[in-house]
N, CA and C of each residue as an Amber inpcrd file, in Angstrom:
protein
   627
   2.4060000  -0.0610000  -2.5130000   2.3220000   0.0480000  -1.0570000
   3.4240000   0.9530000  -0.5670000   3.0200000   1.9840000   0.1470000
   3.9930000   2.9030000   0.7160000   3.6300000   3.1560000   2.1690000
   3.9750000   2.2190000   3.0550000   3.6080000   2.3200000   4.4570000
   4.1610000   3.5660000   5.1180000   3.3460000   4.1460000   6.0050000
   3.7940000   5.3100000   6.7430000   4.8320000   4.8900000   7.7720000
   5.8430000   5.7210000   7.9370000   6.8240000   5.4590000   8.9810000
   6.2910000   6.0920000  10.2630000   5.9330000   5.2730000  11.2310000
   5.3810000   5.7640000  12.4810000   6.3120000   5.3730000  13.6130000
   6.8300000   6.3660000  14.3060000   7.7870000   6.1020000  15.3730000
   7.0840000   5.5180000  16.5870000   7.8300000   4.7600000  17.3750000
   7.2960000   4.2320000  18.6320000   7.1480000   5.3900000  19.6110000
   5.9540000   5.5130000  20.2550000   5.7820000   6.5900000  21.2410000
   6.8600000   6.5240000  22.3160000   7.3450000   7.6660000  22.7480000
   8.4020000   7.6860000  23.7590000   7.9060000   7.1410000  25.0940000
   6.6210000   7.4530000  25.4280000   6.0770000   7.0180000  26.7210000
   4.6360000   6.5530000  26.5610000   4.2390000   5.6670000  27.4670000
   2.8640000   5.1800000  27.5000000   1.9210000   6.3340000  27.8450000
   0.7720000   6.3930000  27.1820000  -0.1900000   7.4640000  27.4270000
  -0.8760000   7.3290000  28.7820000  -0.7800000   6.1310000  29.3890000
  -1.4370000   5.9070000  30.6750000  -0.4800000   5.9760000  31.8570000
   0.6440000   5.2350000  31.7830000   1.5540000   5.1820000  32.9370000
   2.8540000   5.9670000  32.7290000   3.0350000   6.4970000  31.5250000
   4.2000000   7.3380000  31.1920000   5.5400000   6.5970000  31.2100000
   5.5000000   5.2610000  31.2010000   6.7350000   4.4900000  31.1330000
   7.2180000   4.4120000  29.6750000   8.5250000   4.2480000  29.4690000
   9.0560000   4.1410000  28.0960000   8.4650000   2.9260000  27.3870000
   8.2990000   3.0310000  26.0670000   7.6980000   1.9510000  25.2910000
   8.6660000   1.4490000  24.2240000   8.6460000   0.1290000  23.9780000
   9.4880000  -0.4550000  22.9350000   8.6940000  -0.7940000  21.6800000
   7.3720000  -0.8920000  21.8330000   6.4750000  -1.1080000  20.6950000
   5.3190000  -0.1250000  20.8140000   4.6990000   0.2440000  19.6950000
   3.7160000   1.3290000  19.7420000   2.3250000   0.9450000  20.2190000
   1.9460000  -0.3340000  20.1820000   0.5550000  -0.7140000  20.4180000
   0.2320000  -1.0880000  21.8590000   1.1960000  -1.6940000  22.5650000
   0.9490000  -2.1880000  23.9210000   2.0810000  -1.7480000  24.8420000
   1.7220000  -1.1680000  25.9690000   2.7360000  -0.7300000  26.9340000
   3.4460000  -1.9340000  27.5440000   4.7640000  -1.8620000  27.6530000
   5.5520000  -2.9500000  28.2310000   5.2800000  -3.1290000  29.7220000
   4.8450000  -2.0510000  30.3870000   4.7310000  -2.0850000  31.8430000
   3.2950000  -2.3050000  32.3200000   2.3650000  -1.4340000  31.9110000
   0.9820000  -1.5770000  32.3920000   0.1080000  -2.3470000  31.4030000
   0.6510000  -2.6410000  30.2270000  -0.0280000  -3.4320000  29.1920000
  -1.2860000  -2.7630000  28.6330000  -1.3950000  -1.4600000  28.8270000
  -2.5400000  -0.7560000  28.2410000  -2.3600000  -0.6370000  26.7340000
  -3.4750000  -0.5710000  26.0130000  -3.4370000  -0.4380000  24.5660000
  -3.2920000   1.0350000  24.1870000  -2.5510000   1.2760000  23.1340000
  -2.3290000   2.6320000  22.6540000  -3.0300000   2.7960000  21.3040000
  -3.7210000   3.8940000  21.1310000  -4.4230000   4.1310000  19.8660000
  -3.4060000   4.5770000  18.8270000  -2.9800000   3.6330000  17.9880000
  -1.9050000   3.9050000  17.0280000  -2.4270000   4.2860000  15.6590000
  -3.7380000   4.3730000  15.4980000  -4.2820000   4.7100000  14.1870000
  -4.0300000   3.5840000  13.2050000  -3.7210000   3.9250000  11.9850000
  -3.4530000   2.9150000  10.9610000  -1.9680000   2.6140000  10.9390000
  -1.5800000   1.5470000  11.5880000  -0.1710000   1.1680000  11.6380000
   0.1360000   0.2610000  10.4600000   0.9470000   0.7130000   9.5340000
   1.2340000  -0.0750000   8.3390000   2.6500000  -0.6360000   8.3160000
   3.4640000  -0.2300000   9.2700000   4.8180000  -0.7660000   9.3130000
   4.8320000  -1.9570000  10.2640000   4.8010000  -3.1520000   9.7220000
   4.7260000  -4.3670000  10.5380000   5.9340000  -4.5490000  11.4460000
   7.1010000  -4.1330000  10.9830000   8.3140000  -4.2800000  11.7910000
   8.2050000  -3.4470000  13.0730000   7.8100000  -2.1860000  12.9130000
   7.6680000  -1.3010000  14.0670000   6.6040000  -1.8230000  15.0170000
   5.4970000  -2.2910000  14.4560000   4.3940000  -2.7840000  15.2770000
   4.8290000  -3.9260000  16.1870000   5.6350000  -4.8510000  15.6540000
   6.0880000  -5.9850000  16.4650000   7.3730000  -5.6990000  17.2400000
   7.9100000  -4.5020000  17.0740000   9.1330000  -4.1680000  17.7910000
  10.3470000  -4.8870000  17.2550000  10.3860000  -5.0580000  15.9270000
  11.4880000  -5.7650000  15.2710000  12.2760000  -4.8030000  14.3870000
  13.5660000  -5.0570000  14.1940000  14.3460000  -4.2120000  13.2820000
  13.8510000  -4.3710000  11.8510000  13.9120000  -3.3060000  11.0830000
  13.4380000  -3.3490000   9.7000000  14.5240000  -3.9810000   8.8290000
  14.5630000  -5.3010000   8.8340000  15.5480000  -6.0420000   8.0530000
  14.9960000  -7.4100000   7.6880000  15.5900000  -8.0280000   6.6670000
  15.1090000  -9.3320000   6.2110000  15.5550000 -10.4530000   7.1440000
  16.7900000 -10.3690000   7.6090000  17.3790000 -11.4460000   8.4050000
  16.8190000 -11.4140000   9.8260000  15.6920000 -12.1010000  10.0240000
  15.0570000 -12.1710000  11.3310000  14.8550000 -13.6340000  11.7150000
  15.0320000 -13.9240000  12.9900000  14.8480000 -15.2850000  13.4860000
  13.3540000 -15.5840000  13.6350000  12.9310000 -16.7290000  13.1150000
  11.5150000 -17.0980000  13.1580000  10.9940000 -17.1520000  14.5890000
  11.8010000 -17.6750000  15.4990000  11.3770000 -17.7670000  16.8950000
  11.2100000 -16.3760000  17.5130000  12.0840000 -15.4440000  17.1430000
  11.9960000 -14.0840000  17.6740000  10.7260000 -13.3950000  17.1870000
  10.3740000 -13.6210000  15.9290000   9.1370000 -13.0360000  15.3860000
   7.9340000 -13.5840000  16.1470000   7.9220000 -14.9030000  16.3430000
   6.8010000 -15.5240000  17.0550000   6.7250000 -15.0490000  18.5060000
   7.8610000 -14.9250000  19.1650000   7.8750000 -14.4680000  20.5560000
   7.2970000 -13.0580000  20.6750000   7.6790000 -12.1700000  19.7550000
   7.1630000 -10.8010000  19.7570000   5.6520000 -10.8080000  19.5400000
   5.2190000 -11.6280000  18.5840000   3.7860000 -11.7310000  18.2900000
   3.0090000 -12.2070000  19.5130000   3.4720000 -13.2840000  20.1460000
   2.7660000 -13.8480000  21.2900000   2.7270000 -12.8720000  22.4650000
   3.8350000 -12.1790000  22.6990000   3.9030000 -11.2390000  23.8170000
   2.9030000 -10.1030000  23.6380000   2.7920000  -9.5930000  22.4050000
   1.8540000  -8.5100000  22.1370000   0.4160000  -9.0040000  22.1270000
   0.1870000 -10.1210000  21.4600000  -1.1730000 -10.6190000  21.3010000
  -1.7820000 -11.0440000  22.6330000  -0.9200000 -11.4410000  23.5520000
  -1.4020000 -11.8640000  24.8760000  -2.1840000 -10.7320000  25.5500000
  -1.7250000  -9.4860000  25.3400000  -2.3630000  -8.3440000  25.9920000
  -3.2910000  -7.5640000  25.0640000  -3.1880000  -7.8050000  23.7500000
  -4.0490000  -7.0820000  22.8100000  -5.2880000  -7.8820000  22.4260000
  -5.2610000  -9.1850000  22.6460000  -6.3680000 -10.0480000  22.2020000
  -7.6850000  -9.6180000  22.8600000  -8.7720000  -9.6270000  22.0820000
 -10.0800000  -9.2120000  22.6320000 -10.4970000  -9.9580000  23.8960000
 -10.1140000 -11.2130000  24.0360000 -10.4840000 -11.9790000  25.2360000
  -9.9150000 -11.3460000  26.5100000  -8.7950000 -10.6490000  26.3660000
  -8.1310000 -10.0250000  27.5090000  -8.8830000  -8.7770000  27.9690000
  -9.7230000  -8.2220000  27.0750000 -10.3990000  -6.9450000  27.3620000
 -11.9190000  -7.0860000  27.3710000 -12.4060000  -8.3180000  27.6060000
 -13.8380000  -8.5800000  27.5460000 -14.6700000  -7.8290000  28.5660000
 -14.0730000  -7.4310000  29.6910000 -14.8230000  -6.7440000  30.7520000
 -14.6480000  -5.2260000  30.7040000 -13.9600000  -4.7300000  29.6790000
 -13.6980000  -3.2900000  29.6150000 -14.7270000  -2.5810000  28.7450000
 -14.5720000  -1.2720000  28.5940000 -15.5490000  -0.4650000  27.8560000
 -15.5920000  -0.8570000  26.3860000 -16.6590000  -0.4600000  25.7270000
 -16.8050000  -0.7570000  24.3020000 -15.6810000  -0.1580000  23.4860000
 -15.2270000   1.0410000  23.8550000 -14.1390000   1.6900000  23.1180000
 -12.8540000   0.8750000  23.2130000 -12.5590000   0.3740000  24.4030000
 -11.3460000  -0.4240000  24.5970000 -11.4620000  -1.7460000  23.8330000
 -12.6510000  -2.3360000  23.8510000 -12.8370000  -3.5870000  23.1190000
 -12.6730000  -3.3830000  21.6100000 -13.2020000  -2.2730000  21.1140000
 -13.0390000  -1.9610000  19.6790000 -11.5610000  -1.7510000  19.3450000
 -10.8580000  -1.0390000  20.2210000  -9.4280000  -0.8050000  20.0080000
  -8.6690000  -2.1260000  20.0360000  -9.0630000  -3.0150000  20.9440000
  -8.4260000  -4.3260000  21.0450000  -8.6080000  -5.1200000  19.7570000
  -9.8140000  -5.1030000  19.2080000 -10.0800000  -5.8170000  17.9530000
  -9.2060000  -5.2880000  16.8280000  -9.0900000  -3.9610000  16.7530000
  -8.3080000  -3.3430000  15.6700000  -6.8260000  -3.6710000  15.8180000
  -6.2980000  -3.5120000  17.0350000  -4.8750000  -3.7580000  17.2400000
  -4.5450000  -5.2330000  17.0710000  -5.3930000  -6.1050000  17.5850000
  -5.1610000  -7.5420000  17.4430000  -5.1350000  -7.9460000  15.9770000
  -6.0200000  -7.3580000  15.1860000  -6.0420000  -7.6460000  13.7460000
  -4.7470000  -7.1880000  13.0850000  -4.2590000  -6.0160000  13.4780000
  -3.0130000  -5.4940000  12.9170000  -1.8230000  -6.3750000  13.3040000
  -1.8240000  -6.8370000  14.5430000  -0.7360000  -7.6950000  15.0080000
  -0.7460000  -9.0230000  14.2470000  -1.9400000  -9.5920000  14.0430000
  -2.0520000 -10.8380000  13.2900000  -1.5680000 -10.6630000  11.8580000
  -1.9330000  -9.5470000  11.2480000  -1.5170000  -9.2720000   9.8740000
  -0.0050000  -9.1350000   9.7890000   0.5710000  -8.4280000  10.7680000
   2.0250000  -8.2540000  10.7990000   2.7260000  -9.5960000  10.9480000
   2.1970000 -10.4500000  11.8210000   2.8210000 -11.7570000  12.0370000
   2.7350000 -12.6310000  10.7960000   1.5750000 -12.6520000  10.1590000
   1.4250000 -13.4500000   8.9330000   2.4150000 -12.9980000   7.8690000
   2.6040000 -11.7080000   7.7470000   3.4970000 -11.1670000   6.7190000
   4.9600000 -11.4410000   7.0300000   5.3760000 -11.1970000   8.2530000
   6.7990000 -11.2860000   8.5910000   7.2690000 -12.6990000   8.9060000
   6.3500000 -13.5910000   9.2690000   6.7750000 -14.9490000   9.6170000
   7.1010000 -15.7900000   8.3920000   6.5920000 -15.4110000   7.2360000
   6.8990000 -16.1290000   6.0010000   8.0210000 -15.3970000   5.2640000
   9.1390000 -16.0620000   4.9670000  10.2790000 -15.3860000   4.3420000
   9.9370000 -14.7020000   3.0210000   9.0470000 -15.3090000   2.2350000
   8.6810000 -14.7250000   0.9410000   7.9050000 -13.4220000   1.1240000
   6.8420000 -13.4540000   1.9430000   6.0510000 -12.2410000   2.1280000
   6.8330000 -11.1790000   2.9040000   7.7260000 -11.6120000   3.8010000
   8.5720000 -10.6490000   4.5060000   9.4820000  -9.9150000   3.5220000
  10.0600000 -10.6590000   2.5970000  10.9490000 -10.0550000   1.6060000
  10.1890000  -9.0850000   0.6960000   9.0090000  -9.4940000   0.2530000
   8.2180000  -8.6340000  -0.6270000   7.7870000  -7.3630000   0.0980000
   7.3950000  -7.5030000   1.3570000   6.9620000  -6.3460000   2.1430000
   8.1290000  -5.3890000   2.3920000   9.2650000  -5.9430000   2.7920000
  10.4310000  -5.1090000   3.0660000  10.9220000  -4.4300000   1.7960000
  10.8880000  -5.1480000   0.6810000  11.3170000  -4.5540000  -0.5860000
  10.5520000  -3.2710000  -0.8760000   9.2410000  -3.3150000  -0.7220000
   8.4470000  -2.1290000  -1.0230000   8.6290000  -1.0380000   0.0300000
   8.8660000  -1.4290000   1.2890000   9.1780000  -0.4270000   2.3170000
  10.4500000   0.3400000   1.9550000  11.3990000  -0.3740000   1.3450000
  12.6810000   0.2370000   0.9950000  12.6240000   0.9950000  -0.3210000
  11.4530000   0.9980000  -0.9570000  11.3050000   1.7530000  -2.2000000
  11.4490000   0.9200000  -3.4510000  11.5010000  -0.3980000  -3.3150000
  11.6030000  -1.2590000  -4.4870000  10.2800000  -1.3820000  -5.2220000
  10.3360000  -1.9140000  -6.4250000   9.1390000  -2.0420000  -7.2550000
   8.2840000  -3.2180000  -6.7920000   6.9770000  -3.0750000  -7.0010000
   6.0570000  -4.1620000  -6.7040000   6.0630000  -5.1520000  -7.8630000
   5.4290000  -6.3130000  -7.6500000   5.3630000  -7.3080000  -8.7180000
   4.5370000  -6.7950000  -9.8960000   3.5960000  -5.8870000  -9.6240000
   2.7920000  -5.3130000 -10.7050000   3.6260000  -4.3580000 -11.5570000
   4.6100000  -3.7180000 -10.9380000   5.4450000  -2.7530000 -11.6600000
   6.5780000  -3.4170000 -12.4250000   7.0420000  -4.5550000 -11.9530000
   8.1960000  -5.2180000 -12.5710000   7.9980000  -6.7340000 -12.5230000
   7.7880000  -7.3280000 -13.6720000   7.5410000  -8.7740000 -13.7460000
   8.7540000  -9.5510000 -14.2700000   9.9080000  -8.9120000 -14.3450000
  11.0870000  -9.5740000 -14.8940000  11.6030000 -10.6520000 -13.9420000
  12.2920000 -11.6350000 -14.5150000  12.9080000 -12.7260000 -13.7550000
  14.3600000 -12.8660000 -14.2060000  15.1830000 -13.6020000 -13.4780000
  16.5860000 -13.7950000 -13.8890000  16.6850000 -14.4300000 -15.2770000
  17.7660000 -14.1220000 -15.9810000  17.9960000 -14.6650000 -17.3250000
  17.9890000 -16.1940000 -17.3030000  17.2980000 -16.7820000 -18.2730000
  17.2700000 -18.2310000 -18.4030000  16.2900000 -18.9280000 -17.4810000
  15.6710000 -18.1750000 -16.5810000  14.8010000 -18.7950000 -15.5850000
  13.5290000 -19.3730000 -16.2030000  12.9060000 -18.6280000 -17.1180000
  11.6320000 -19.0720000 -17.6720000  11.7590000 -20.3670000 -18.4670000
  12.8730000 -20.5180000 -19.1720000  13.0550000 -21.7560000 -19.9490000
  13.1660000 -22.9580000 -19.0080000  13.8240000 -22.7620000 -17.8760000
  13.9270000 -23.8290000 -16.8830000  12.5530000 -24.1830000 -16.3230000
  11.7410000 -23.1630000 -16.0430000  10.4000000 -23.3910000 -15.5080000
   9.5090000 -24.1120000 -16.5250000   9.6380000 -23.7450000 -17.7860000
   8.8370000 -24.4020000 -18.8220000   9.1980000 -25.8810000 -18.9250000
  10.4800000 -26.1740000 -18.8140000  10.9300000 -27.5550000 -18.8720000
  10.3720000 -28.3590000 -17.6860000  10.4230000 -27.7640000 -16.4850000
   9.9040000 -28.4330000 -15.3000000   8.3820000 -28.5940000 -15.3820000
   7.7160000 -27.6070000 -15.9540000   6.2720000 -27.7040000 -16.1270000
   5.9050000 -28.8960000 -17.0110000   6.6750000 -29.0850000 -18.0790000
   6.4290000 -30.2240000 -18.9730000   6.6930000 -31.5500000 -18.2610000
   7.7420000 -31.5750000 -17.4430000   8.0560000 -32.7990000 -16.7040000
   6.9570000 -33.1300000 -15.6980000   6.3960000 -32.0980000 -15.0690000
   5.3000000 -32.3140000 -14.1240000   4.0820000 -32.8770000 -14.8480000
   3.7740000 -32.3080000 -16.0140000   2.6300000 -32.7820000 -16.7950000
   2.8190000 -34.2360000 -17.2120000   4.0330000 -34.5680000 -17.6330000
   4.3140000 -35.9520000 -18.0550000   4.2050000 -36.9140000 -16.8750000
   4.7410000 -36.5100000 -15.7220000   4.7040000 -37.3700000 -14.5370000
   3.2690000 -37.6020000 -14.0720000   2.4540000 -36.5570000 -14.1290000
   1.0500000 -36.6890000 -13.7450000   0.3030000 -37.6070000 -14.7050000
   0.5520000 -37.4030000 -16.0030000  -0.1320000 -38.2120000 -17.0170000
   0.2410000 -39.6900000 -16.8890000   1.5060000 -39.9520000 -16.5240000
   1.9630000 -41.3370000 -16.4010000   1.7910000 -41.9150000 -15.0190000
   1.2900000 -41.1210000 -14.0880000   1.1110000 -41.6010000 -12.7160000
   2.4150000 -41.9830000 -12.0520000   3.4880000 -41.2980000 -12.4260000
   4.8210000 -41.6260000 -11.9130000   5.0620000 -40.9050000 -10.5800000
   4.7820000 -41.5650000  -9.4650000   4.9280000 -40.9590000  -8.1470000
   6.3810000 -40.6560000  -7.8020000   7.2820000 -41.5360000  -8.2120000
   8.7070000 -41.3280000  -7.9200000   9.2100000 -40.0640000  -8.6190000
   8.7530000 -39.8610000  -9.8430000   9.1760000 -38.6760000 -10.5820000
   8.5930000 -37.4160000  -9.9530000   7.3740000 -37.5030000  -9.4320000
   6.7630000 -36.3500000  -8.7730000   7.5550000 -35.9790000  -7.5140000
   8.0220000 -37.0060000  -6.7850000   8.8380000 -36.7460000  -5.5930000
  10.1320000 -36.0510000  -5.9930000  10.7460000 -36.5600000  -7.0720000
  11.9940000 -35.9540000  -7.5540000  11.7790000 -34.4970000  -7.9600000
  10.6900000 -34.2230000  -8.6490000  10.4020000 -32.8580000  -9.0950000
  10.1420000 -31.9350000  -7.9060000   9.4360000 -32.4510000  -6.9000000
   9.2010000 -31.6300000  -5.7050000  10.5180000 -31.3020000  -5.0120000
  11.4200000 -32.2790000  -4.9240000  12.7250000 -32.0270000  -4.2990000
  13.5180000 -30.9930000  -5.0980000  13.4630000 -31.1090000  -6.4340000
  14.1680000 -30.1600000  -7.3040000  13.6450000 -28.7470000  -7.1090000
  12.3190000 -28.6110000  -7.0860000  11.7130000 -27.2940000  -6.9330000
  11.9510000 -26.7280000  -5.5330000  11.9300000 -27.5850000  -4.5320000
  12.1810000 -27.1340000  -3.1630000  13.6020000 -26.5970000  -3.0210000
  14.5620000 -27.2900000  -3.6320000  15.9540000 -26.8160000  -3.6030000
  16.0880000 -25.4850000  -4.3300000  15.3560000 -25.3480000  -5.4370000
  15.4090000 -24.1010000  -6.1950000  14.8240000 -22.9580000  -5.3630000
  13.7280000 -23.2380000  -4.6800000  13.0850000 -22.2340000  -3.8300000
  14.0270000 -21.7980000  -2.7090000  14.6590000 -22.7720000  -2.0720000
  15.5870000 -22.4570000  -0.9790000  16.8000000 -21.6780000  -1.4870000
  17.2430000 -22.0100000  -2.7020000  18.3570000 -21.2770000  -3.2840000
  17.9980000 -19.8290000  -3.5550000  16.7790000 -19.5840000  -4.0080000
  16.3140000 -18.2170000  -4.2410000  16.2270000 -17.4470000  -2.9300000
  15.7790000 -18.1120000  -1.8690000  15.7300000 -17.4710000  -0.5580000
  17.1270000 -17.0430000  -0.0980000  18.0940000 -17.9200000  -0.3010000
  19.4800000 -17.5990000   0.0770000  19.9840000 -16.3890000  -0.7010000
  19.6590000 -16.3660000  -1.9930000  20.0770000 -15.2480000  -2.8370000
  19.4440000 -13.9460000  -2.3610000  18.1830000 -13.9870000  -1.9980000
  17.4920000 -12.7960000  -1.5110000  18.0930000 -12.3240000  -0.1870000
  18.4090000 -13.2630000   0.6840000  19.0460000 -12.9110000   1.9580000
  20.3550000 -12.1610000   1.7190000  21.1470000 -12.6400000   0.7610000
  22.4130000 -11.9840000   0.4450000  22.1900000 -10.5980000  -0.1540000
  21.1750000 -10.4730000  -0.9970000  20.8860000  -9.1850000  -1.6270000
  20.4570000  -8.1470000  -0.5920000  19.6680000  -8.5570000   0.3870000
  19.2910000  -7.6070000   1.4340000  20.5130000  -7.2000000   2.2650000
  21.4340000  -8.1320000   2.4690000  22.6790000  -7.7900000   3.1640000
  23.4820000  -6.7990000   2.3250000  23.5080000  -7.0100000   1.0070000
  24.1990000  -6.0790000   0.1030000  23.5610000  -4.6940000   0.1700000
  22.2420000  -4.6780000   0.2730000  21.5270000  -3.3980000   0.3440000
  21.9390000  -2.6190000   1.5900000  22.0600000  -3.3040000   2.7210000
  22.4460000  -2.6340000   3.9620000  23.8330000  -2.0140000   3.8570000
  24.7020000  -2.6660000   3.0930000  26.0760000  -2.1680000   2.9480000
  26.1810000  -1.0430000   1.9220000  25.1700000  -0.9200000   1.0580000
  25.2610000   0.0310000  -0.0570000  24.3440000   1.2310000   0.1020000
  23.8690000   1.4830000   1.3280000  22.8650000   2.5220000   1.5170000
  23.3490000   3.9160000   1.1070000  24.6440000   4.1410000   1.0520000
  25.1610000   5.4710000   0.7100000  25.2600000   5.6920000  -0.7990000
  25.0510000   4.6520000  -1.5890000  25.1510000   4.7850000  -3.0530000
  23.7950000   4.4450000  -3.6750000  23.0530000   5.4700000  -4.0990000
  21.6940000   5.2650000  -4.5750000  21.6400000   4.3890000  -5.8180000
  22.6250000   4.5270000  -6.7040000  22.6220000   3.7320000  -7.9370000
  22.7300000   2.2430000  -7.6160000  23.6150000   1.9100000  -6.6810000
  23.7850000   0.5140000  -6.2850000  22.5320000   0.0170000  -5.5800000
  21.9590000   0.8430000  -4.7130000  20.7420000   0.4760000  -3.9900000
  19.6210000   0.1300000  -4.9620000  19.4380000   0.9560000  -5.9810000
  18.3850000   0.7160000  -6.9680000  18.6050000  -0.6050000  -7.6950000
  19.8520000  -0.8670000  -8.0690000  20.1660000  -2.1310000  -8.7550000
  19.8760000  -3.3340000  -7.8570000  20.2320000  -3.2230000  -6.5900000
  20.0110000  -4.3320000  -5.6560000  18.5160000  -4.5720000  -5.4620000
  17.7520000  -3.5050000  -5.2990000  16.3070000  -3.6490000  -5.1070000
  15.6520000  -4.2570000  -6.3490000  16.1190000  -3.8600000  -7.5240000
  15.5860000  -4.4330000  -8.7680000  15.8950000  -5.9290000  -8.8530000
  17.0860000  -6.3010000  -8.4000000  17.4710000  -7.7140000  -8.4360000
  16.6410000  -8.5230000  -7.4290000  16.3520000  -7.9430000  -6.2820000
  15.4960000  -8.6170000  -5.3060000  14.1290000  -8.8790000  -5.9180000
  13.5920000  -7.8990000  -6.6310000  12.2900000  -8.0830000  -7.2790000
  12.3390000  -9.2470000  -8.2700000  13.4190000  -9.3370000  -9.0520000
  13.5580000 -10.4430000 -10.0080000  13.5330000 -11.7940000  -9.2900000
  14.2570000 -11.8720000  -8.1830000  14.3170000 -13.1290000  -7.4400000
  12.9570000 -13.4790000  -6.8330000  12.2410000 -12.4650000  -6.3530000
  10.9120000 -12.7090000  -5.7990000   9.9390000 -13.1640000  -6.8820000
  10.0440000 -12.5680000  -8.0590000   9.1980000 -13.0040000  -9.1670000
   9.4840000 -14.4610000  -9.5180000  10.7600000 -14.8160000  -9.4780000
  11.1340000 -16.2100000  -9.7470000  10.5550000 -17.1330000  -8.6820000
  10.5940000 -16.6980000  -7.4280000  10.0390000 -17.5090000  -6.3480000
   8.5420000 -17.7400000  -6.5390000   7.8500000 -16.7370000  -7.0690000
   6.4160000 -16.8930000  -7.3140000   6.1600000 -18.0140000  -8.3160000
   6.9940000 -18.0910000  -9.3570000   6.8650000 -19.1680000 -10.3450000
   7.1040000 -20.5270000  -9.6890000   8.1530000 -20.6090000  -8.8910000
   8.4960000 -21.8790000  -8.2500000   7.3830000 -22.3080000  -7.2950000
   6.8360000 -21.3540000  -6.5250000   5.7370000 -21.6700000  -5.6160000
   4.5420000 -22.2340000  -6.3850000   4.2690000 -21.6640000  -7.5400000
   3.1520000 -22.1220000  -8.3660000   3.3590000 -23.5730000  -8.8010000
   4.5820000 -23.8760000  -9.2220000   4.8760000 -25.2540000  -9.6570000
   4.8620000 -26.2230000  -8.4760000   5.3380000 -25.7650000  -7.3170000
   5.3300000 -26.6200000  -6.1280000   3.9050000 -27.0150000  -5.7450000
   2.9640000 -26.1330000  -6.0060000   1.5670000 -26.4200000  -5.6660000
   0.9840000 -27.4940000  -6.5810000   1.7070000 -27.8270000  -7.6580000
   1.2090000 -28.8050000  -8.6310000   1.8000000 -30.2010000  -8.4240000
   2.7820000 -30.3230000  -7.5350000   3.4260000 -31.6270000  -7.3390000
   3.1720000 -32.1620000  -5.9300000
C-alpha cells in the first residue's frame, strides 16, 4: 500500500472559504470531489501520527459524516448523491482504520515506507516460543474445562497485547525524533513491523480464550 499524498484544498470550490479537510467545506458544508482519497489522516483532518486521542478521532468522524452522509443529500441531484455515497464510504473506512490502535499503526507504518506483513513476517526474539507455550496452555484449559485458567490466560494475553501497544507507541515517537537519519528510521520501522506481527499472534490467541 502506497497511499497518494493529497493536500487539503486551499479553498472551497463553492464558497471559496479556507478548508481544513479535503472532503467537506467547514463553512458551507458542500462536498468536494476529492477523487480517490487514500490518506485517512488527511481525510479526517488529523495529524499523520500514531499518538491520537480516540475521542478526537471520533469527533472528526462525526463532524464530517454529519454533512457527508447520504441522508443529508437525499433531495439533491444524482451526481451529488453519488458523491455523498463515495465520500461517506471513504470517511467510514478512514474511521475504522484509525480508531483501532492496531490498524492505525499498520496503516501509518506503510504510509511512512515501512514493510507490510506480507513483506516481513519476523517477530521479536523469543516471542514464538512464548506463544507456543500459551497455545498449549489454552488447549489444556479447554480440554479440562478449566474456566479459571481461561480467565487467567485471557488476562495474560491482554497484558501482553497492551505491552506491545505501548512499545509501538514509543517506536513511533522514536521515529519522529529520528527523521533526519535514514538508517535509524529504517531500523525503527522494521522494529514496528516486528511488534505488529507479534500483536497479530496475540490477537489470534485472544480469539481462542
